[in-house]
C-alpha positions as CSV (number, residue, x, y, z in Angstrom):
1,X,0.0,0.0,0.0
2,X,1.3,3.4,-0.9
3,X,0.2,4.8,2.5
4,X,2.7,2.6,4.1
5,X,5.7,4.0,2.2
6,X,8.2,5.7,4.5
7,X,8.7,9.4,3.8
8,X,12.3,8.7,2.7
9,X,11.3,6.1,0.1
10,X,12.3,7.2,-3.5
11,X,9.4,8.6,-5.5
12,X,8.0,6.2,-8.0
13,X,5.6,7.7,-10.5
14,X,4.7,4.4,-12.1
15,X,3.7,3.0,-8.7
16,X,1.8,6.1,-7.9
17,X,-0.2,6.2,-11.1
18,X,-1.8,2.8,-10.2
19,X,-3.7,4.6,-7.5
20,X,-5.5,6.8,-10.1
21,X,-7.6,4.5,-12.2
22,X,-9.0,7.4,-14.3
23,X,-5.5,7.9,-15.9
24,X,-5.6,4.5,-17.6
25,X,-8.3,5.3,-20.1
26,X,-7.8,6.3,-23.7
27,X,-9.5,9.2,-25.5
28,X,-10.4,8.4,-29.2
29,X,-7.4,6.1,-29.4
30,X,-5.0,8.3,-27.5
31,X,-3.8,7.7,-23.9
32,X,-5.3,10.3,-21.6
33,X,-2.7,12.9,-20.7
34,X,-4.2,15.0,-17.9
35,X,-2.5,18.4,-17.5
36,X,-5.3,20.5,-16.1
37,X,-4.4,19.9,-12.5
38,X,-4.6,23.6,-11.5
39,X,-8.3,23.4,-12.3
40,X,-8.8,20.1,-10.4
41,X,-6.7,17.0,-9.6
42,X,-7.7,13.4,-10.1
43,X,-8.6,11.4,-7.0
44,X,-6.6,8.3,-5.7
45,X,-8.4,5.2,-4.8
46,X,-7.7,5.8,-1.1
47,X,-9.8,8.9,-1.1
48,X,-12.6,7.2,-3.1
49,X,-12.8,4.1,-0.9
50,X,-12.7,6.2,2.3
51,X,-15.8,8.1,1.1
52,X,-17.5,5.0,0.0
53,X,-16.7,3.3,3.3
54,X,-18.3,6.2,5.2
55,X,-21.5,5.8,3.3
56,X,-21.5,2.0,3.7
57,X,-20.7,1.9,7.4
58,X,-21.3,5.2,9.2
59,X,-23.8,7.3,7.3
60,X,-25.6,9.6,9.8
61,X,-25.9,13.2,10.7
62,X,-23.2,14.6,13.0
63,X,-23.4,16.2,16.4
64,X,-27.2,15.6,16.6
65,X,-27.8,12.0,17.3
66,X,-27.3,9.8,20.3
67,X,-27.0,6.5,18.4
68,X,-24.1,4.4,17.2
69,X,-24.0,5.6,13.6
70,X,-24.3,9.3,14.5
71,X,-21.5,8.9,17.1
72,X,-19.3,7.1,14.6
73,X,-19.9,9.8,11.9
74,X,-19.2,12.6,14.4
75,X,-16.0,10.9,15.5
76,X,-14.8,10.6,11.9
77,X,-15.9,14.1,11.0
78,X,-14.1,15.8,13.9
79,X,-11.0,13.6,13.4
80,X,-11.0,14.8,9.8
81,X,-10.9,18.3,11.1
82,X,-8.0,17.6,13.3
83,X,-6.1,15.7,10.5
84,X,-6.5,18.7,8.2
85,X,-5.4,21.1,10.9
86,X,-2.3,18.9,11.4
87,X,-1.7,18.9,7.6
88,X,-1.3,22.7,7.5
89,X,0.4,22.8,10.9
90,X,-2.3,24.8,12.6
91,X,-1.8,25.6,16.3
92,X,-4.1,23.9,18.7
93,X,-5.8,27.2,19.6
94,X,-6.7,27.9,16.0
95,X,-9.5,26.4,13.9
96,X,-10.3,24.7,10.7
97,X,-13.8,25.7,9.4
98,X,-15.4,23.6,6.8
99,X,-16.6,25.4,3.6
100,X,-17.7,24.4,0.1
101,X,-14.2,25.6,-1.1
102,X,-11.8,28.5,-1.2
103,X,-14.4,30.7,-2.8
104,X,-16.9,30.3,0.0
105,X,-14.2,30.7,2.6
106,X,-13.2,34.1,1.2
107,X,-16.8,35.2,1.0
108,X,-17.3,34.1,4.6
109,X,-14.5,36.5,5.6
110,X,-15.8,39.2,3.4
111,X,-19.3,39.1,4.8
112,X,-18.0,38.4,8.3
113,X,-16.1,41.7,8.5
114,X,-18.6,43.9,6.7
115,X,-19.9,45.6,9.8
116,X,-16.4,46.5,10.8
117,X,-15.6,48.6,7.7
118,X,-16.5,52.2,7.0
119,X,-16.1,54.5,4.1
120,X,-12.5,55.2,3.0
121,X,-11.2,52.1,4.8
122,X,-9.0,50.1,2.4
123,X,-8.9,46.5,1.2
124,X,-5.6,45.6,-0.5
125,X,-5.2,42.7,-2.9
126,X,-2.4,41.9,-5.4
127,X,-2.7,42.1,-9.2
128,X,-2.3,38.3,-9.5
129,X,-5.6,37.3,-8.0
130,X,-8.1,34.7,-9.1
131,X,-11.6,36.2,-9.4
132,X,-12.5,34.4,-6.1
133,X,-10.0,36.6,-4.3
134,X,-11.0,39.8,-6.1
135,X,-14.8,39.9,-6.7
136,X,-15.8,39.3,-3.0
137,X,-13.6,42.3,-1.9
138,X,-14.8,44.4,-4.8
139,X,-18.4,43.8,-3.8
140,X,-17.6,44.3,-0.1
141,X,-16.1,47.7,-1.0
142,X,-19.2,48.6,-2.9
143,X,-21.5,47.7,0.0
144,X,-19.4,49.6,2.7
145,X,-17.9,52.5,0.9
146,X,-14.4,51.1,1.5
147,X,-11.8,51.4,-1.2
148,X,-10.3,48.4,-3.1
149,X,-6.7,49.0,-3.8
150,X,-4.5,46.9,-6.1
151,X,-0.9,46.1,-5.2
152,X,0.9,46.1,-8.6
153,X,3.4,43.4,-8.2
154,X,6.0,43.7,-11.0
155,X,6.9,40.6,-13.0
156,X,10.3,40.1,-14.5
157,X,10.7,38.6,-18.0
158,X,11.4,35.3,-16.2
159,X,8.0,35.4,-14.6
160,X,9.1,36.2,-11.0
161,X,8.0,39.0,-8.8
162,X,10.5,41.9,-8.7
163,X,10.6,43.3,-5.2
164,X,10.2,47.0,-5.0
165,X,10.4,49.2,-1.9
166,X,7.4,51.1,-3.2
167,X,5.2,48.1,-2.2
168,X,5.3,49.3,1.4
169,X,3.6,52.6,0.4
170,X,0.4,50.6,-0.2
171,X,0.1,49.5,3.4
172,X,-1.2,52.4,5.4
173,X,-3.3,53.1,8.5
174,X,-6.4,52.9,6.2
175,X,-5.5,49.2,5.2
176,X,-7.9,47.0,7.1
177,X,-7.3,43.7,5.2
178,X,-4.7,42.4,2.9
179,X,-5.6,39.4,0.7
180,X,-3.1,37.7,-1.6
181,X,-2.7,34.4,-3.5
182,X,0.0,32.1,-2.2
183,X,0.6,30.8,-5.7
184,X,-0.9,32.3,-8.9
185,X,-3.4,30.0,-10.6
186,X,-2.8,31.6,-14.0
187,X,1.0,31.9,-14.0
188,X,2.4,29.8,-11.2
189,X,4.0,33.0,-9.7
190,X,4.8,33.0,-6.0
191,X,4.5,36.5,-4.4
192,X,7.0,37.4,-1.6
193,X,4.4,36.4,0.9
194,X,6.4,36.7,4.1
195,X,7.6,40.3,3.3
196,X,4.1,41.3,2.3
197,X,2.5,39.8,5.5
198,X,5.0,41.7,7.6
199,X,4.0,45.0,5.9
200,X,0.3,44.2,6.5
201,X,1.0,43.4,10.2
202,X,2.9,46.6,10.6
203,X,-0.4,48.5,10.0
204,X,-2.5,46.0,12.0
205,X,-4.4,44.8,8.9
206,X,-6.1,41.4,8.8
207,X,-4.3,39.0,6.4
208,X,-5.8,36.3,4.2
209,X,-3.9,33.9,1.9
210,X,-5.5,32.0,-1.0
211,X,-3.7,28.7,-0.8
212,X,-5.8,26.9,-3.4
213,X,-2.8,26.5,-5.8
214,X,-0.3,25.9,-3.0
215,X,-1.4,23.0,-0.8
216,X,-1.1,20.2,-3.4
217,X,2.5,21.1,-4.1
218,X,4.2,23.0,-1.3
219,X,4.2,22.0,2.4
220,X,2.1,24.7,4.1
221,X,2.7,25.8,7.7
222,X,0.1,28.4,8.7
223,X,1.7,28.8,12.1
224,X,5.0,29.9,10.5
225,X,3.2,32.0,7.9
226,X,1.4,33.7,10.8
227,X,-1.5,34.9,8.6
228,X,-5.0,35.5,10.1
229,X,-6.8,33.4,7.5
230,X,-5.7,30.7,5.0
231,X,-8.2,29.2,2.5
232,X,-8.0,26.3,0.1
233,X,-10.2,23.7,-1.7
234,X,-10.1,20.0,-1.5
235,X,-10.5,19.2,-5.2
236,X,-7.2,20.8,-6.2
237,X,-5.2,18.6,-3.8
238,X,-6.5,15.1,-4.7
239,X,-9.7,15.4,-2.5
240,X,-13.4,15.7,-3.4
241,X,-15.2,18.6,-4.8
242,X,-17.6,20.7,-2.7
243,X,-15.3,20.8,0.4
244,X,-12.8,23.4,1.4
245,X,-11.2,25.0,4.4
246,X,-11.2,28.4,6.1
247,X,-8.3,28.2,8.6
248,X,-8.3,31.1,11.0
249,X,-6.6,32.3,14.2
250,X,-9.1,32.2,17.0
251,X,-9.1,36.0,17.5
252,X,-9.6,36.6,13.7
253,X,-12.5,34.1,13.5
254,X,-14.2,35.5,16.5
255,X,-14.4,38.8,14.6
256,X,-16.5,37.3,11.9
257,X,-20.3,37.7,11.9
258,X,-21.7,34.3,10.8
259,X,-22.0,34.1,7.0
260,X,-25.1,31.8,7.3
261,X,-27.5,31.1,10.1
262,X,-29.7,28.2,10.9
263,X,-29.2,24.8,12.6
264,X,-26.1,23.5,14.2
265,X,-24.5,27.0,14.6
266,X,-26.7,28.0,17.5
267,X,-26.4,27.5,21.3
268,X,-30.0,28.5,22.1
269,X,-33.0,29.8,20.1
270,X,-36.2,31.5,21.1
271,X,-38.7,33.6,19.1
272,X,-37.0,36.7,20.5
273,X,-33.3,35.9,20.5
274,X,-30.7,33.5,19.3
275,X,-27.3,32.9,20.8
276,X,-24.6,31.5,18.6
277,X,-22.5,28.4,19.2
278,X,-18.8,28.4,20.0
279,X,-16.1,28.1,17.3
280,X,-15.8,26.3,15.0
281,X,-19.5,25.4,14.9
282,X,-20.7,29.1,15.0
283,X,-19.5,29.4,11.4
284,X,-20.9,26.1,10.1
285,X,-24.6,26.4,9.6
286,X,-26.6,23.4,8.5
287,X,-25.8,19.8,7.8
288,X,-22.1,19.8,6.7
289,X,-20.5,17.9,3.8
290,X,-19.5,15.0,6.0
291,X,-18.2,12.7,3.4
292,X,-16.3,15.6,1.8
293,X,-14.5,16.4,5.0
294,X,-13.6,12.8,5.5
295,X,-12.5,12.6,1.9
296,X,-10.3,15.7,2.2
297,X,-8.7,14.3,5.3
298,X,-7.9,11.1,3.3
299,X,-6.3,13.3,0.6
300,X,-4.2,14.9,3.3
301,X,-3.2,11.5,4.6
302,X,-2.4,10.4,1.0
303,X,-0.1,13.4,0.5
304,X,1.5,13.0,3.9
305,X,2.3,9.4,3.2
306,X,4.5,10.5,0.3
307,X,7.9,12.3,0.2
308,X,6.5,15.8,-0.3
309,X,9.9,17.3,-1.3
310,X,10.3,14.6,-3.9
311,X,6.8,15.2,-5.3
312,X,7.5,18.9,-5.6
313,X,10.9,18.3,-7.3
314,X,9.3,15.9,-9.8
315,X,6.5,18.4,-10.7
316,X,9.0,21.2,-11.1
317,X,11.2,19.0,-13.2
318,X,8.3,18.2,-15.5
319,X,7.4,21.9,-15.8
320,X,11.0,22.8,-16.4
321,X,11.3,20.3,-19.2
322,X,8.2,21.7,-20.9
323,X,9.4,25.3,-20.3
324,X,12.8,24.8,-21.9
325,X,11.3,22.9,-24.9
326,X,8.6,25.5,-25.5
327,X,11.1,28.3,-25.1
328,X,12.9,27.1,-28.3
329,X,9.9,27.8,-30.6
330,X,9.9,31.3,-32.0
331,X,6.1,31.7,-31.9
332,X,5.8,30.8,-28.2
333,X,5.9,33.2,-25.4
334,X,6.1,32.0,-21.8
335,X,4.5,33.7,-18.8
336,X,5.3,31.3,-15.9
337,X,8.6,31.1,-14.0
338,X,10.9,28.2,-14.7
339,X,10.7,26.8,-11.2
340,X,6.9,26.6,-11.2
341,X,4.7,23.5,-11.4
342,X,3.0,24.7,-14.6
343,X,3.7,26.3,-17.9
344,X,1.5,29.2,-19.1
345,X,2.1,30.3,-22.7
346,X,0.7,31.9,-25.8
347,X,1.4,31.2,-29.5
348,X,1.7,34.2,-31.8
349,X,-1.1,34.3,-34.3
350,X,-3.0,31.3,-32.9
351,X,-5.7,31.5,-30.3
352,X,-5.2,29.6,-27.0
353,X,-8.6,27.9,-27.6
354,X,-7.5,26.5,-31.0
355,X,-4.3,25.1,-29.5
356,X,-6.3,23.5,-26.7
357,X,-8.8,21.9,-29.0
358,X,-5.9,20.5,-31.1
359,X,-4.3,19.0,-28.0
360,X,-7.6,17.6,-26.9
361,X,-7.8,15.7,-30.2
362,X,-4.6,14.0,-29.1
363,X,-5.9,13.1,-25.7
364,X,-4.1,15.9,-23.9
365,X,-6.1,18.0,-21.4
366,X,-4.9,21.5,-20.8
367,X,-6.7,24.7,-19.9
368,X,-7.0,27.6,-22.3
369,X,-8.4,31.1,-21.6
370,X,-8.2,33.8,-18.9
371,X,-8.2,31.3,-16.0
372,X,-10.6,33.4,-13.9
373,X,-8.0,36.2,-13.9
374,X,-9.3,38.7,-16.4
375,X,-7.5,41.8,-15.0
376,X,-4.2,40.0,-14.9
377,X,-4.6,38.8,-18.5
378,X,-5.5,42.4,-19.6
379,X,-2.3,43.7,-17.9
380,X,-0.3,41.1,-19.8
381,X,-1.9,42.3,-23.0
382,X,-3.3,38.8,-23.9
383,X,-6.8,37.4,-24.3
384,X,-5.7,34.3,-22.5
385,X,-3.0,31.7,-22.2
386,X,-2.6,27.9,-22.6
387,X,-1.9,26.4,-19.2
388,X,-0.4,23.0,-18.7
389,X,-0.3,22.2,-15.0
390,X,1.5,19.2,-13.5
391,X,0.7,16.8,-10.7
392,X,2.7,14.1,-9.1
393,X,1.3,11.4,-11.4
394,X,2.4,13.0,-14.6
395,X,5.4,11.6,-16.5
396,X,8.2,12.7,-18.7
397,X,6.6,10.8,-21.6
398,X,3.5,13.0,-21.2
399,X,5.7,16.1,-21.3
400,X,7.3,14.9,-24.5
401,X,3.8,14.2,-26.0
402,X,2.7,17.7,-25.0
403,X,5.6,19.4,-26.7
404,X,5.3,17.3,-29.9
405,X,1.6,18.0,-30.1
406,X,2.0,21.7,-29.5
407,X,4.6,22.0,-32.2
408,X,2.5,19.9,-34.6
409,X,-0.6,22.0,-33.8
410,X,1.3,25.2,-34.5
411,X,2.5,23.9,-37.9
412,X,-1.0,22.8,-38.8
413,X,-3.0,25.8,-37.5
414,X,-0.5,28.4,-38.8
415,X,-1.2,27.2,-42.3
416,X,-4.9,27.7,-42.0
């Protein structure tokens, strides 16, 4: 069993792929090459069987029953919370709040602090953000009269962030919250998070990191990051869809007005008054995604059973091979850094959609378009990019197939 591999065991991609049955299929005669991992990852059998086992042995509502199944479900559900907290190295005093995903987690914070903002307060985000870490703050500013400011991180030609002392000028006494991606979903860029968090803390701003693109690749330690909130989704880290996490420091979570109200999140209710439950339940209204939480914890166990540094090195090696090969073609322009786990690129004179459709005809799944980052694409002067994003189960042969097919597609489509 892969779960029993010691963390020092050499990484074996052929062995690992056996745990992802979806990868063995063919698409119109071509082996499936799945390179859309930034959108969602495939699920190992360990996650799938854990969720099935819950339904076959423990299906019941949590926290509300006094019978065997409910007690068993509650135990698994709360153990999953603890396992996920351990996975991101959350301190015992802090909390994991279950959400539908990173998007809901960000909205939970945006609505939760609404009553604390006033006109001319400032919300600061970077220019690299996914719409999920932009639109909620934009709408919050519109509702409260606060000002949404954009931190214009400067990218070098190599796709890295160029540090500038002028960044500190964006953090002022008016800054009430700073929200930033941990890793860009569109380009794979990593902002200088620790430096930016220090600037935010120097003006006593709340801090939120969008870790949706980080947790599958990089070991995350929220205690060391020292951010107030950290959000991510299960489906981008080998877990199920419809489940995610809002991690928060206790003091930060206590500042949030509940995003939803109803059952489970209350301590007592009368027709005149409701008192809310303690954390974490105060922020978890209604019947939760029990099987999703258990499945996400299984995904955390799956990743923890593997040599994480070796996984990351493998993914970066795949991306580097693709990067250097694509770099040789005169029509291709790259936008991601060479040490990322993805390659994001355009082809002169050919739309990203056309390239993507050609690759799909060869069984190669990539993502084409603006990647839910319209302002970022506008700033780059492109209508969209082609993004090939790698996971631990991808292979060098798949990279070679990608490169060959991209070059063939350019030759074919350029003649049209």
